[in-house]
N, C-alpha and C positions, 0 to 999 in steps of 0.2 A: 695762441693760447688766450682764452678769455680770462680776464682778471675778475676775481671774486669781489662782489659788491659788499662793502662794509655796512653794518647795521648800526642803529643808534647805540645799542649796548656796547659795541666795539669802541666807539668814541667815548661813551660815558666812562668806561673802564680806563681807557687811556688817560683821560683828563683827571679822573680820581687818583690815578697813580702819580699825577703831576701836582696834586694838592687841591684840585677843584672838587672838594668833597661836600659842599653844601648843596641842599636841594631847595629850589625855589618854586613856589606855587603861586598861581594868579588868583587873587581874591579881592573883591571890593575895590577894584581899580588900582591895586598895588601888587607888587611882587613880594611875596611873603617868605621870609626865611623859615623853613619848616621846623627848625629847632628853637630859635629865639623868638619867633613870631614877629620880628621887626618888619614893618611894612615900608618897602622902598618905593619911591616915586621915580619916574623915568629919568630925571636928571641925576639920580644917585646911582645909576646903573651904567657900567662900561662893558661893551661887548668885545671880548677878546677874539672870538671866532664864532662862526655858525656853519652848520652843515645841513643841507636839505636832503630829504628822502622822499621817494615815491614808492608805494607798495608795488611789488612785482605782480601780484594777482589782482589787486584792486587799485586802479588809478586814483580813486578818491581817498585812499589811505596815504596822506601826505603829511609830513612833519618837518619842523626845523628844530635842531638842537642848538641852543644858545649856550656858549661858554662865557660865564659872567664873572666880573669883579665888581665889587661895590665901593661906594665912597669910603667905607670904613675897612677896606682891604680884605673883605671876605671873598671867597672864591667858590664857585659852584656851577651848576648846570640847570637849564630849564628846557623842557621839551614842549614845543608849541605845535598844535595841529593847525594845518592851513588847508585851503581849498574849500569846496562846497559846504563842508561840515564845520568850518572854523568858528571859533568864538570871536565875534567881531570886536568886542570890547578888549579882549586880550591882544588881538592883532593891533588895535589902535594904540595900546600901551607901548608896544615895541616900536611903532611908527613915531611915537612921541619922544623916544630916547634921542637926545641931540646927536646930530651927525658927528660932532667932534668927540663923542663918547664911543665911537666905533673905531677899533684898531684899523690901521691901514691894511692889515693883512687878515681882516675878519672873514673874508669870503674864501674859506679853505675847502678845496674839493677833494683832497686826498689825505688819508691818514699817514702821518710821517713817522 
């Protein structure tokens, strides 16, 4: 029996239920809290988990959902497009997050 593939919204809902309720947007080289408008730099971001997706009908439809905690203990999510249509500045921001700020279990492939 083939297992149903989970979508971004399944994970976002799961993490919202666990308290990851903030939404972060990428703007002007920073990750912005959509409520407070605080601009986080890469060293202020901690990656708890990330999930990769590829579109079933369009291989160019690729994204990564980042589960984030910040230096001031805020928790939320950010969806990053990647692949041919990716925003290179946004991708560089996530590359600039120090490796020590990634959870050892950050690469989660299944919804638990």
